[in-house]
KOLPADO-259978 format. One record per residue (C-alpha): residue in one letter; residue number from 0; x, y, z negated. Coordinates in Angstrom, 1 decimal, always signed. Layout:
{"A" NUM {X Y Z}};
...
//
This chain:
{"X" 0 {+57.8 +17.4 -26.7}};
{"X" 1 {+55.4 +17.3 -23.7}};
{"X" 2 {+57.0 +16.9 -20.3}};
{"X" 3 {+56.7 +20.1 -18.3}};
{"X" 4 {+54.0 +19.9 -15.6}};
{"X" 5 {+55.4 +20.7 -12.1}};
{"X" 6 {+54.6 +24.0 -10.5}};
{"X" 7 {+51.5 +24.2 -8.3}};
{"X" 8 {+53.7 +24.5 -5.2}};
{"X" 9 {+55.5 +21.3 -6.2}};
{"X" 10 {+52.2 +19.4 -6.7}};
{"X" 11 {+50.7 +20.4 -3.4}};
{"X" 12 {+54.0 +19.8 -1.5}};
{"X" 13 {+54.1 +16.3 -3.0}};
{"X" 14 {+50.6 +15.6 -1.7}};
{"X" 15 {+51.6 +16.9 +1.7}};
{"X" 16 {+54.6 +14.5 +1.8}};
{"X" 17 {+52.4 +11.6 +0.6}};
{"X" 18 {+49.9 +12.3 +3.3}};
{"X" 19 {+52.6 +12.4 +5.9}};
{"X" 20 {+53.8 +8.9 +4.6}};
{"X" 21 {+50.3 +7.6 +5.0}};
{"X" 22 {+50.2 +8.6 +8.7}};
{"X" 23 {+53.1 +6.1 +9.2}};
{"X" 24 {+51.2 +3.3 +7.4}};
{"X" 25 {+47.5 +3.8 +8.0}};
{"X" 26 {+46.3 +2.9 +11.5}};
{"X" 27 {+45.2 +5.9 +13.6}};
{"X" 28 {+41.6 +6.0 +14.6}};
{"X" 29 {+38.7 +8.3 +15.4}};
{"X" 30 {+35.0 +8.4 +15.6}};
{"X" 31 {+33.2 +9.8 +18.6}};
{"X" 32 {+31.3 +13.0 +17.8}};
{"X" 33 {+28.2 +14.6 +19.3}};
{"X" 34 {+26.8 +18.1 +18.9}};
{"X" 35 {+23.5 +18.5 +17.1}};
{"X" 36 {+21.7 +21.7 +16.2}};
{"X" 37 {+20.8 +22.1 +12.5}};
{"X" 38 {+18.8 +25.2 +11.5}};
{"X" 39 {+20.0 +26.9 +14.7}};
{"X" 40 {+23.7 +26.0 +14.1}};
{"X" 41 {+25.5 +23.6 +16.3}};
{"X" 42 {+27.5 +21.0 +14.4}};
{"X" 43 {+29.6 +18.0 +15.3}};
{"X" 44 {+28.3 +14.7 +13.8}};
{"X" 45 {+29.6 +11.1 +14.0}};
{"X" 46 {+28.2 +8.7 +16.6}};
{"X" 47 {+27.1 +5.4 +15.1}};
{"X" 48 {+29.5 +2.5 +15.5}};
{"X" 49 {+31.9 +4.7 +17.5}};
{"X" 50 {+35.1 +4.2 +15.5}};
{"X" 51 {+38.0 +3.1 +17.6}};
{"X" 52 {+41.7 +3.0 +17.4}};
{"X" 53 {+43.8 +5.7 +19.0}};
{"X" 54 {+47.5 +6.2 +19.5}};
{"X" 55 {+49.4 +6.7 +16.3}};
{"X" 56 {+50.7 +10.2 +15.6}};
{"X" 57 {+52.9 +9.8 +12.5}};
{"X" 58 {+53.9 +13.1 +10.9}};
{"X" 59 {+57.5 +14.0 +10.2}};
{"X" 60 {+58.8 +17.5 +10.9}};
{"X" 61 {+55.1 +18.5 +10.9}};
{"X" 62 {+55.2 +18.8 +7.1}};
{"X" 63 {+57.2 +22.0 +7.7}};
{"X" 64 {+54.7 +23.3 +10.2}};
{"X" 65 {+51.8 +22.5 +7.8}};
{"X" 66 {+52.4 +25.7 +5.9}};
{"X" 67 {+51.7 +27.9 +8.9}};
{"X" 68 {+48.8 +25.7 +10.0}};
{"X" 69 {+47.4 +25.9 +6.5}};
{"X" 70 {+47.4 +29.7 +6.7}};
{"X" 71 {+45.7 +29.5 +10.1}};
{"X" 72 {+43.1 +27.1 +8.7}};
{"X" 73 {+42.4 +29.1 +5.5}};
{"X" 74 {+43.1 +32.5 +7.0}};
{"X" 75 {+39.7 +34.0 +6.2}};
{"X" 76 {+39.8 +33.0 +2.5}};
{"X" 77 {+43.4 +34.2 +2.2}};
{"X" 78 {+42.4 +37.6 +3.7}};
{"X" 79 {+39.4 +37.7 +1.4}};
{"X" 80 {+41.5 +37.1 -1.7}};
{"X" 81 {+43.9 +39.9 -0.7}};
{"X" 82 {+41.1 +42.4 +0.0}};
{"X" 83 {+39.3 +41.5 -3.2}};
{"X" 84 {+42.5 +41.9 -5.1}};
{"X" 85 {+43.3 +45.3 -3.6}};
{"X" 86 {+39.7 +46.6 -4.0}};
{"X" 87 {+39.5 +45.6 -7.6}};
{"X" 88 {+42.9 +47.0 -8.4}};
{"X" 89 {+41.6 +50.5 -7.3}};
{"X" 90 {+38.5 +50.0 -9.3}};
{"X" 91 {+40.4 +48.8 -12.4}};
{"X" 92 {+42.9 +51.6 -12.3}};
{"X" 93 {+40.1 +54.0 -13.1}};
{"X" 94 {+39.3 +52.0 -16.3}};
{"X" 95 {+35.6 +52.2 -15.3}};
{"X" 96 {+35.1 +48.5 -16.0}};
{"X" 97 {+36.6 +48.9 -19.4}};
{"X" 98 {+34.2 +51.8 -20.2}};
{"X" 99 {+31.2 +49.8 -18.8}};
{"X" 100 {+32.1 +46.6 -20.8}};
{"X" 101 {+32.6 +48.6 -24.0}};
{"X" 102 {+29.3 +50.3 -23.5}};
{"X" 103 {+27.6 +47.0 -22.8}};
{"X" 104 {+29.1 +45.3 -25.9}};
{"X" 105 {+28.0 +48.3 -28.1}};
{"X" 106 {+24.4 +48.0 -26.9}};
{"X" 107 {+24.3 +44.2 -27.0}};
{"X" 108 {+25.7 +44.1 -30.5}};
{"X" 109 {+23.0 +46.5 -31.6}};
{"X" 110 {+20.6 +43.6 -31.1}};
{"X" 111 {+22.2 +41.9 -34.0}};
{"X" 112 {+19.7 +43.7 -36.2}};
{"X" 113 {+17.1 +41.3 -34.9}};
{"X" 114 {+17.1 +38.3 -37.2}};
{"X" 115 {+16.6 +35.7 -34.4}};
{"X" 116 {+19.3 +37.2 -32.2}};
{"X" 117 {+21.7 +37.4 -35.1}};
{"X" 118 {+21.1 +33.7 -36.0}};
{"X" 119 {+21.7 +32.6 -32.4}};
{"X" 120 {+24.7 +34.9 -32.0}};
{"X" 121 {+24.9 +37.7 -29.5}};
{"X" 122 {+28.0 +36.4 -27.8}};
{"X" 123 {+26.4 +33.0 -27.4}};
{"X" 124 {+23.4 +34.6 -25.8}};
{"X" 125 {+25.6 +36.5 -23.4}};
{"X" 126 {+27.5 +33.3 -22.4}};
{"X" 127 {+24.3 +31.3 -21.9}};
{"X" 128 {+22.7 +34.0 -19.8}};
{"X" 129 {+25.7 +34.5 -17.5}};
{"X" 130 {+26.2 +30.8 -17.0}};
{"X" 131 {+22.6 +30.2 -16.2}};
{"X" 132 {+22.7 +33.0 -13.7}};
{"X" 133 {+25.8 +31.7 -11.8}};
{"X" 134 {+24.6 +28.1 -12.1}};
{"X" 135 {+21.3 +29.0 -10.5}};
{"X" 136 {+23.2 +30.8 -7.7}};
{"X" 137 {+25.3 +27.7 -7.0}};
{"X" 138 {+22.2 +25.5 -7.1}};
{"X" 139 {+20.0 +27.7 -4.9}};
{"X" 140 {+22.2 +29.2 -2.2}};
{"X" 141 {+25.4 +27.4 -2.7}};
{"X" 142 {+27.6 +30.1 -4.3}};
{"X" 143 {+31.2 +29.1 -3.9}};
{"X" 144 {+33.5 +31.6 -2.2}};
{"X" 145 {+31.2 +34.4 -3.4}};
{"X" 146 {+32.2 +33.5 -7.0}};
{"X" 147 {+35.7 +34.8 -6.4}};
{"X" 148 {+34.5 +38.4 -6.5}};
{"X" 149 {+33.1 +37.9 -10.0}};
{"X" 150 {+36.0 +36.1 -11.7}};
{"X" 151 {+37.9 +39.4 -12.3}};
{"X" 152 {+34.7 +40.9 -13.7}};
{"X" 153 {+33.6 +38.3 -16.3}};
{"X" 154 {+37.1 +37.4 -17.7}};
{"X" 155 {+37.6 +40.9 -19.2}};
{"X" 156 {+34.2 +40.6 -20.7}};
{"X" 157 {+35.1 +37.2 -22.2}};
{"X" 158 {+38.4 +38.7 -23.6}};
{"X" 159 {+36.5 +41.6 -25.0}};
{"X" 160 {+34.2 +39.2 -26.9}};
{"X" 161 {+37.2 +37.4 -28.5}};
{"X" 162 {+37.5 +34.5 -26.1}};
{"X" 163 {+40.1 +33.6 -23.5}};
{"X" 164 {+40.4 +33.5 -19.7}};
{"X" 165 {+39.3 +29.8 -19.5}};
{"X" 166 {+36.0 +30.7 -21.2}};
{"X" 167 {+35.5 +33.6 -18.7}};
{"X" 168 {+36.5 +31.3 -15.8}};
{"X" 169 {+34.0 +28.7 -16.8}};
{"X" 170 {+31.2 +31.3 -17.2}};
{"X" 171 {+31.6 +32.2 -13.5}};
{"X" 172 {+33.4 +29.7 -11.4}};
{"X" 173 {+32.6 +26.7 -13.5}};
{"X" 174 {+28.9 +27.5 -13.9}};
{"X" 175 {+28.6 +28.2 -10.1}};
{"X" 176 {+30.1 +24.9 -9.2}};
{"X" 177 {+28.1 +22.9 -11.7}};
{"X" 178 {+25.1 +24.4 -10.1}};
{"X" 179 {+26.6 +23.6 -6.7}};
{"X" 180 {+27.0 +20.0 -7.9}};
{"X" 181 {+23.4 +19.7 -9.1}};
{"X" 182 {+22.1 +21.7 -6.1}};
{"X" 183 {+18.4 +22.2 -5.8}};
{"X" 184 {+18.1 +24.1 -2.5}};
{"X" 185 {+21.8 +24.5 -1.5}};
{"X" 186 {+21.7 +24.8 +2.3}};
{"X" 187 {+25.4 +23.8 +2.6}};
{"X" 188 {+24.9 +20.4 +0.9}};
{"X" 189 {+21.3 +19.4 +0.6}};
{"X" 190 {+20.1 +21.3 +3.7}};
{"X" 191 {+22.7 +19.9 +6.1}};
{"X" 192 {+22.8 +16.4 +4.7}};
{"X" 193 {+19.0 +16.0 +4.8}};
{"X" 194 {+18.9 +17.3 +8.3}};
{"X" 195 {+21.5 +14.9 +9.5}};
{"X" 196 {+19.8 +12.0 +7.6}};
{"X" 197 {+16.4 +12.8 +9.1}};
{"X" 198 {+14.7 +13.7 +5.9}};
{"X" 199 {+12.3 +16.6 +5.2}};
{"X" 200 {+14.3 +19.7 +4.3}};
{"X" 201 {+14.8 +20.0 +0.5}};
{"X" 202 {+12.6 +17.0 -0.2}};
{"X" 203 {+13.1 +15.3 -3.6}};
{"X" 204 {+13.5 +18.6 -5.3}};
{"X" 205 {+11.8 +17.5 -8.5}};
{"X" 206 {+14.4 +15.0 -9.6}};
{"X" 207 {+17.3 +17.3 -8.4}};
{"X" 208 {+15.9 +20.1 -10.6}};
{"X" 209 {+16.0 +17.8 -13.6}};
{"X" 210 {+19.6 +16.9 -12.8}};
{"X" 211 {+20.5 +20.5 -12.4}};
{"X" 212 {+19.0 +21.4 -15.8}};
{"X" 213 {+20.8 +18.5 -17.5}};
{"X" 214 {+24.2 +19.2 -15.9}};
{"X" 215 {+24.0 +22.9 -16.7}};
{"X" 216 {+22.9 +22.5 -20.3}};
{"X" 217 {+25.7 +20.0 -21.0}};
{"X" 218 {+28.3 +22.3 -19.4}};
{"X" 219 {+27.0 +25.3 -21.3}};
{"X" 220 {+27.2 +23.3 -24.6}};
{"X" 221 {+30.8 +22.3 -23.8}};
{"X" 222 {+31.8 +25.9 -23.1}};
{"X" 223 {+30.1 +27.2 -26.2}};
{"X" 224 {+31.9 +24.7 -28.4}};
{"X" 225 {+35.2 +25.6 -26.8}};
{"X" 226 {+34.6 +29.3 -27.0}};
{"X" 227 {+33.7 +29.2 -30.7}};
{"X" 228 {+36.9 +27.3 -31.4}};
{"X" 229 {+39.0 +29.8 -29.5}};
{"X" 230 {+37.3 +32.8 -31.2}};
{"X" 231 {+38.0 +31.2 -34.6}};
{"X" 232 {+41.6 +30.4 -33.8}};
{"X" 233 {+42.9 +32.1 -30.6}};
{"X" 234 {+46.1 +30.0 -30.8}};
{"X" 235 {+44.1 +27.0 -29.8}};
{"X" 236 {+43.7 +28.4 -26.4}};
{"X" 237 {+46.3 +27.0 -23.9}};
{"X" 238 {+46.1 +30.5 -22.3}};
{"X" 239 {+46.9 +32.5 -25.5}};
{"X" 240 {+50.3 +33.8 -24.3}};
{"X" 241 {+49.4 +34.2 -20.7}};
{"X" 242 {+46.2 +36.1 -21.6}};
{"X" 243 {+48.2 +39.0 -22.8}};
{"X" 244 {+47.7 +40.5 -19.3}};
{"X" 245 {+43.9 +40.5 -19.8}};
{"X" 246 {+44.1 +41.6 -23.4}};
{"X" 247 {+46.3 +44.6 -22.4}};
{"X" 248 {+43.9 +45.5 -19.7}};
{"X" 249 {+40.9 +45.4 -22.1}};
{"X" 250 {+42.4 +47.0 -25.1}};
{"X" 251 {+44.9 +49.4 -23.4}};
{"X" 252 {+47.9 +48.0 -25.3}};
{"X" 253 {+50.1 +50.7 -23.9}};
{"X" 254 {+48.5 +53.0 -26.5}};
{"X" 255 {+46.8 +55.2 -24.0}};
{"X" 256 {+43.1 +55.9 -24.7}};
{"X" 257 {+40.6 +55.2 -22.1}};
{"X" 258 {+39.9 +58.5 -20.5}};
{"X" 259 {+36.4 +59.9 -20.9}};
{"X" 260 {+36.1 +60.8 -17.2}};
{"X" 261 {+34.5 +64.1 -17.8}};
{"X" 262 {+37.3 +66.0 -15.9}};
{"X" 263 {+37.7 +65.9 -12.1}};
{"X" 264 {+34.2 +64.8 -11.2}};
{"X" 265 {+34.3 +66.6 -7.9}};
{"X" 266 {+35.2 +63.4 -6.0}};
{"X" 267 {+32.4 +61.6 -7.8}};
{"X" 268 {+29.8 +64.1 -6.6}};
{"X" 269 {+31.2 +63.8 -3.0}};
{"X" 270 {+30.8 +60.1 -3.2}};
{"X" 271 {+27.4 +60.3 -4.7}};
{"X" 272 {+26.0 +62.3 -1.8}};
{"X" 273 {+27.9 +60.2 +0.8}};
{"X" 274 {+26.7 +56.8 -0.6}};
{"X" 275 {+23.2 +58.2 -1.1}};
{"X" 276 {+23.1 +59.4 +2.5}};
{"X" 277 {+24.3 +56.0 +3.7}};
{"X" 278 {+21.7 +54.1 +1.7}};
{"X" 279 {+18.9 +56.3 +2.8}};
{"X" 280 {+19.9 +55.7 +6.4}};
{"X" 281 {+20.0 +51.9 +5.8}};
{"X" 282 {+16.6 +52.2 +4.2}};
{"X" 283 {+15.2 +53.7 +7.4}};
{"X" 284 {+16.9 +51.1 +9.6}};
{"X" 285 {+15.9 +48.2 +7.3}};
{"X" 286 {+12.6 +49.1 +5.7}};
{"X" 287 {+11.8 +45.5 +4.9}};
{"X" 288 {+14.0 +42.6 +4.0}};
{"X" 289 {+13.2 +38.9 +3.8}};
{"X" 290 {+14.8 +36.9 +1.0}};
{"X" 291 {+14.9 +33.2 +1.7}};
{"X" 292 {+15.4 +30.7 -1.1}};
{"X" 293 {+15.0 +27.2 +0.2}};
{"X" 294 {+11.6 +26.9 +2.0}};
{"X" 295 {+10.3 +29.9 +0.2}};
{"X" 296 {+10.7 +33.5 +1.3}};
{"X" 297 {+9.6 +36.9 +0.2}};
{"X" 298 {+9.4 +40.1 +2.3}};
{"X" 299 {+9.5 +43.5 +0.6}};
{"X" 300 {+11.2 +46.9 +0.9}};
{"X" 301 {+14.2 +45.8 -1.2}};
{"X" 302 {+16.7 +48.3 +0.3}};
{"X" 303 {+14.5 +51.4 -0.1}};
{"X" 304 {+13.6 +50.4 -3.7}};
{"X" 305 {+17.3 +49.8 -4.5}};
{"X" 306 {+18.2 +53.0 -2.9}};
{"X" 307 {+15.7 +54.9 -5.0}};
{"X" 308 {+17.0 +53.2 -8.1}};
{"X" 309 {+20.6 +54.0 -7.1}};
{"X" 310 {+19.9 +57.6 -6.5}};
{"X" 311 {+18.5 +58.0 -10.1}};
{"X" 312 {+21.1 +55.9 -12.0}};
{"X" 313 {+24.1 +57.2 -10.0}};
{"X" 314 {+23.0 +60.8 -10.6}};
{"X" 315 {+22.8 +60.1 -14.4}};
{"X" 316 {+26.1 +58.4 -14.3}};
{"X" 317 {+28.0 +61.1 -12.4}};
{"X" 318 {+26.6 +63.7 -14.7}};
{"X" 319 {+28.1 +61.8 -17.7}};
{"X" 320 {+31.5 +61.0 -16.2}};
{"X" 321 {+33.0 +59.7 -13.0}};
{"X" 322 {+33.7 +56.4 -14.7}};
{"X" 323 {+30.1 +55.8 -15.4}};
{"X" 324 {+29.4 +56.6 -11.8}};
{"X" 325 {+32.0 +54.1 -10.6}};
{"X" 326 {+30.6 +51.5 -13.0}};
{"X" 327 {+27.1 +52.1 -11.7}};
{"X" 328 {+28.5 +51.8 -8.1}};
{"X" 329 {+30.0 +48.5 -9.1}};
{"X" 330 {+26.7 +47.1 -10.5}};
{"X" 331 {+24.9 +48.1 -7.3}};
{"X" 332 {+27.7 +46.5 -5.2}};
{"X" 333 {+26.9 +43.2 -7.0}};
{"X" 334 {+23.1 +43.7 -6.4}};
{"X" 335 {+23.6 +44.4 -2.7}};
{"X" 336 {+25.9 +41.4 -2.5}};
{"X" 337 {+23.0 +39.1 -3.7}};
{"X" 338 {+20.6 +40.9 -1.4}};
{"X" 339 {+23.0 +40.4 +1.5}};
{"X" 340 {+23.6 +36.7 +0.8}};
{"X" 341 {+19.9 +35.8 +0.3}};
{"X" 342 {+18.4 +38.2 +2.9}};
{"X" 343 {+21.1 +38.5 +5.6}};
{"X" 344 {+23.3 +35.4 +5.3}};
{"X" 345 {+26.3 +37.4 +4.4}};
{"X" 346 {+29.6 +35.5 +4.1}};
{"X" 347 {+33.3 +36.3 +3.7}};
{"X" 348 {+33.4 +39.1 +6.3}};
{"X" 349 {+30.5 +41.1 +5.0}};
{"X" 350 {+31.3 +40.5 +1.4}};
{"X" 351 {+34.9 +41.6 +1.8}};
{"X" 352 {+33.7 +44.7 +3.7}};
{"X" 353 {+31.3 +45.5 +0.9}};
{"X" 354 {+34.1 +45.3 -1.8}};
{"X" 355 {+36.6 +47.2 +0.3}};
{"X" 356 {+34.1 +50.0 +0.6}};
{"X" 357 {+33.5 +49.9 -3.1}};
{"X" 358 {+37.3 +50.2 -3.7}};
{"X" 359 {+37.7 +53.2 -1.4}};
{"X" 360 {+34.7 +55.0 -2.8}};
{"X" 361 {+35.9 +54.3 -6.4}};
{"X" 362 {+39.3 +55.7 -5.6}};
{"X" 363 {+37.9 +58.9 -4.1}};
{"X" 364 {+35.4 +59.2 -7.0}};
{"X" 365 {+38.3 +58.9 -9.5}};
{"X" 366 {+40.0 +61.8 -7.8}};
{"X" 367 {+42.8 +59.8 -6.1}};
{"X" 368 {+44.5 +61.0 -3.0}};
{"X" 369 {+44.8 +58.9 +0.1}};
{"X" 370 {+48.4 +57.8 -0.8}};
{"X" 371 {+47.4 +56.7 -4.2}};
{"X" 372 {+44.4 +54.7 -2.9}};
{"X" 373 {+46.7 +52.9 -0.5}};
{"X" 374 {+49.3 +52.3 -3.2}};
{"X" 375 {+46.8 +50.9 -5.6}};
{"X" 376 {+45.3 +48.7 -2.9}};
{"X" 377 {+48.7 +47.3 -1.8}};
{"X" 378 {+49.6 +46.7 -5.5}};
{"X" 379 {+46.4 +44.7 -5.8}};
{"X" 380 {+47.2 +42.7 -2.7}};
{"X" 381 {+50.7 +42.0 -4.1}};
{"X" 382 {+49.3 +40.7 -7.3}};
{"X" 383 {+47.3 +38.2 -5.2}};
{"X" 384 {+50.2 +37.0 -3.1}};
{"X" 385 {+51.0 +33.9 -5.1}};
{"X" 386 {+47.4 +32.5 -4.9}};
{"X" 387 {+47.3 +33.4 -1.2}};
{"X" 388 {+50.4 +31.4 -0.6}};
{"X" 389 {+49.0 +28.5 -2.6}};
{"X" 390 {+45.8 +28.5 -0.6}};
{"X" 391 {+47.8 +28.4 +2.7}};
{"X" 392 {+50.0 +25.6 +1.4}};
{"X" 393 {+46.9 +23.6 +0.3}};
{"X" 394 {+45.4 +23.9 +3.8}};
{"X" 395 {+48.5 +22.1 +5.1}};
{"X" 396 {+47.2 +18.8 +3.5}};
{"X" 397 {+44.2 +18.8 +5.9}};
{"X" 398 {+46.5 +19.6 +8.8}};
{"X" 399 {+48.7 +16.6 +8.2}};
{"X" 400 {+45.8 +14.2 +7.7}};
{"X" 401 {+44.0 +15.5 +10.8}};
{"X" 402 {+47.0 +15.6 +13.1}};
{"X" 403 {+47.9 +12.1 +11.8}};
{"X" 404 {+44.5 +10.8 +12.9}};
{"X" 405 {+43.9 +8.9 +9.7}};
{"X" 406 {+40.9 +10.6 +8.0}};
{"X" 407 {+38.4 +8.7 +10.1}};
{"X" 408 {+40.3 +5.4 +9.6}};
{"X" 409 {+40.2 +5.9 +5.8}};
{"X" 410 {+36.4 +6.7 +5.9}};
{"X" 411 {+35.7 +3.7 +8.2}};
{"X" 412 {+37.6 +1.3 +6.0}};
{"X" 413 {+35.8 +2.5 +2.8}};
{"X" 414 {+32.4 +2.2 +4.5}};
{"X" 415 {+33.1 -1.3 +5.6}};
{"X" 416 {+34.1 -2.3 +2.1}};
{"X" 417 {+30.6 -1.6 +0.8}};
{"X" 418 {+28.8 -4.1 +3.1}};
{"X" 419 {+28.8 -7.0 +0.7}};
{"X" 420 {+27.9 -5.3 -2.5}};
{"X" 421 {+24.5 -4.8 -4.3}};
{"X" 422 {+22.5 -1.7 -4.5}};
{"X" 423 {+24.0 -0.2 -7.6}};
{"X" 424 {+27.5 -1.1 -6.6}};
{"X" 425 {+27.0 +0.2 -3.1}};
{"X" 426 {+25.6 +3.5 -4.4}};
{"X" 427 {+28.5 +3.7 -6.8}};
{"X" 428 {+30.9 +3.0 -4.0}};
{"X" 429 {+29.4 +5.8 -1.9}};
{"X" 430 {+29.7 +8.1 -4.9}};
{"X" 431 {+33.3 +7.1 -5.4}};
{"X" 432 {+34.1 +7.5 -1.7}};
{"X" 433 {+32.6 +11.0 -1.6}};
{"X" 434 {+34.5 +11.9 -4.8}};
{"X" 435 {+37.8 +10.7 -3.4}};
{"X" 436 {+37.1 +12.2 +0.0}};
{"X" 437 {+36.6 +15.6 -1.5}};
{"X" 438 {+40.3 +15.7 -2.4}};
{"X" 439 {+41.1 +15.7 +1.3}};
{"X" 440 {+38.0 +17.4 +2.8}};
{"X" 441 {+36.7 +20.0 +0.3}};
{"X" 442 {+34.3 +21.4 +2.8}};
{"X" 443 {+30.8 +20.3 +1.9}};
{"X" 444 {+29.3 +20.8 +5.4}};
{"X" 445 {+32.2 +19.0 +7.0}};
{"X" 446 {+31.8 +15.9 +4.7}};
{"X" 447 {+28.0 +15.9 +5.4}};
{"X" 448 {+28.6 +16.0 +9.2}};
{"X" 449 {+31.2 +13.2 +8.9}};
{"X" 450 {+29.7 +10.8 +6.3}};
{"X" 451 {+25.9 +11.2 +6.6}};
{"X" 452 {+25.7 +9.6 +10.1}};
{"X" 453 {+27.5 +6.6 +8.7}};
{"X" 454 {+26.1 +6.3 +5.2}};
{"X" 455 {+22.5 +7.2 +5.9}};
{"X" 456 {+21.9 +4.2 +8.3}};
{"X" 457 {+24.0 +2.0 +6.0}};
{"X" 458 {+21.7 +2.8 +3.1}};
{"X" 459 {+18.7 +1.6 +5.2}};
{"X" 460 {+20.5 -1.8 +5.8}};
{"X" 461 {+21.0 -2.5 +2.1}};
{"X" 462 {+17.6 -1.1 +1.0}};
{"X" 463 {+18.7 +2.2 -0.6}};
{"X" 464 {+16.9 +5.4 -0.3}};
{"X" 465 {+18.6 +7.9 +2.0}};
{"X" 466 {+17.8 +10.5 -0.6}};
{"X" 467 {+19.9 +8.5 -3.1}};
{"X" 468 {+22.7 +8.5 -0.6}};
{"X" 469 {+22.5 +12.2 -0.3}};
{"X" 470 {+22.7 +12.6 -4.1}};
{"X" 471 {+25.8 +10.5 -4.1}};
{"X" 472 {+27.3 +12.8 -1.6}};
{"X" 473 {+26.1 +15.8 -3.5}};
{"X" 474 {+27.6 +14.8 -6.8}};
{"X" 475 {+30.8 +13.4 -5.2}};
{"X" 476 {+31.3 +16.7 -3.3}};
{"X" 477 {+30.5 +19.0 -6.3}};
{"X" 478 {+32.3 +17.8 -9.4}};
{"X" 479 {+35.8 +17.4 -7.9}};
{"X" 480 {+35.6 +20.8 -6.3}};
{"X" 481 {+36.7 +22.0 -9.7}};
{"X" 482 {+40.0 +20.1 -9.6}};
{"X" 483 {+41.0 +19.3 -6.1}};
{"X" 484 {+44.2 +21.2 -5.0}};
{"X" 485 {+42.9 +21.4 -1.4}};
{"X" 486 {+40.0 +23.7 -2.4}};
{"X" 487 {+41.0 +27.2 -1.3}};
{"X" 488 {+38.2 +28.6 -3.5}};
{"X" 489 {+39.5 +26.9 -6.6}};
{"X" 490 {+43.1 +27.9 -6.0}};
{"X" 491 {+42.0 +31.4 -5.2}};
{"X" 492 {+39.8 +31.7 -8.3}};
{"X" 493 {+42.6 +30.4 -10.5}};
{"X" 494 {+44.9 +32.9 -9.0}};
{"X" 495 {+42.6 +35.8 -9.7}};
{"X" 496 {+42.0 +34.5 -13.2}};
{"X" 497 {+45.8 +34.1 -13.6}};
{"X" 498 {+45.3 +30.5 -14.9}};
{"X" 499 {+48.0 +28.2 -13.7}};
{"X" 500 {+46.6 +25.2 -11.8}};
{"X" 501 {+48.5 +22.7 -14.1}};
{"X" 502 {+47.0 +24.4 -17.2}};
{"X" 503 {+43.5 +24.1 -15.8}};
{"X" 504 {+43.9 +20.5 -14.8}};
{"X" 505 {+45.1 +19.6 -18.3}};
{"X" 506 {+42.2 +21.4 -19.9}};
{"X" 507 {+39.4 +20.3 -17.5}};
{"X" 508 {+40.2 +16.7 -16.6}};
{"X" 509 {+38.4 +15.2 -19.6}};
{"X" 510 {+35.3 +17.3 -18.8}};
{"X" 511 {+35.5 +16.1 -15.2}};
{"X" 512 {+35.5 +12.5 -16.3}};
{"X" 513 {+32.4 +13.1 -18.4}};
{"X" 514 {+30.5 +14.7 -15.4}};
{"X" 515 {+31.6 +12.0 -13.0}};
{"X" 516 {+30.3 +9.3 -15.3}};
{"X" 517 {+27.1 +11.3 -15.9}};
{"X" 518 {+26.7 +11.7 -12.1}};
{"X" 519 {+26.7 +7.9 -11.7}};
{"X" 520 {+24.1 +7.5 -14.5}};
{"X" 521 {+21.9 +10.1 -12.8}};
{"X" 522 {+22.1 +8.1 -9.6}};
{"X" 523 {+20.7 +4.9 -11.2}};
{"X" 524 {+17.1 +6.2 -11.5}};
{"X" 525 {+17.0 +6.7 -7.8}};
{"X" 526 {+17.3 +2.9 -7.5}};
{"X" 527 {+15.1 +1.7 -10.4}};
{"X" 528 {+12.4 +4.4 -10.7}};
{"X" 529 {+9.8 +5.6 -8.3}};
{"X" 530 {+10.7 +9.3 -7.7}};
{"X" 531 {+8.9 +11.7 -5.5}};
{"X" 532 {+10.7 +12.1 -2.3}};
{"X" 533 {+12.8 +9.0 -2.8}};
//
């Protein structure tokens, strides 16, 4: 009999206690920092050779204060999770997603008449296309927190196709973070790190593109093999019993048929005209939008064009049923999310506002009164309470290490240990440091600001390309994002997916080892081959 894995709260609390013990053992120290401006944003970076000892601040009773401090540190993501949970609960209560997914599957399975499509498998094509989409989002504009909004969307689709929640989770979160790991133009990793290291922005893109393709293809292959095994024998899924929640939502296990939405369309018509008026107004205010992807940009009347398309499709949808109107509203919410991220640098505040508006409009369109909308929203927030608590608790780890003044000491010691090693060993050591450091500092931009001022000059001393050092940072930061308990995004996504952290760890750790080893192999050509930009 397998030993029961501790609860997520227990695991994170143990790490907090261990971190507190380290503050009594590891000497306290700090680097000096200076402010530099990167792409118009002021950031704190380490001053070379500035490490110095400071007075020890061992943590004791602070472990109890870490919970509140973790909530303060991760407050934005916690609020984002609650808002997303509430908004989607309103949306899901209308069964509009179920109607949309059923319609999508009916149409996609109609393609099975095509001999080539049938031989490849429609479900396989759907999985590949979705994973390519989210992996490209992670590689191009660093999709991370934004993936939270899609977890609750794709998992029901995966369940509908006969898979499990882990398959759906990998299609969104996993694919986005594999793309994040093999980033091509990610401004949060490549952009910041190259700016600090003094390299041309997004240089070396050719080899990084090859790495991204390879990592994405391998991950897609792994997911396809696992998905096929689960579809053939659902009992092989570690989430088989827990996925009853998603199966009930998709199939309506309570025996109630999905309403056709033909009745009570008055609210949908009200919302059609209200949203149409708002979009027309925005089209006037923002006639042109500039989408920026890396160093490339394109300016076009995106909002007016999308408004016109919305007016047509939403009109067709509301004539058919309020559920098709709501589903169409949902699709355009996703489209405007992408437009906002690429064209207007949207982040948590803007994205949460967008989805909150979607939830309220969906409720009115479904004919709900104000009390029911509030009740559905609060019920959705309640369903997200556990992951919100876990996110706050995980933030306490960083609080203990920071207040204990040992993060800089650990980094300085690891950097000093690399001085007497060869190129391959030094690059591997950098990679290992970034991988381990990501457990304690999951923020990509924070690690770049802390480590690049130290590792970039160090790479010059031992004859390594600074570009190779950045790739070591990139891989080290990316892969372990999908397992570190200090990542609020991971914990939040798992909470939305209703996948226990311990189940995910047990399923994913072998895959993580494969990618960590693959990352090291992909670093070796930066030493032994002449690569453009390196």
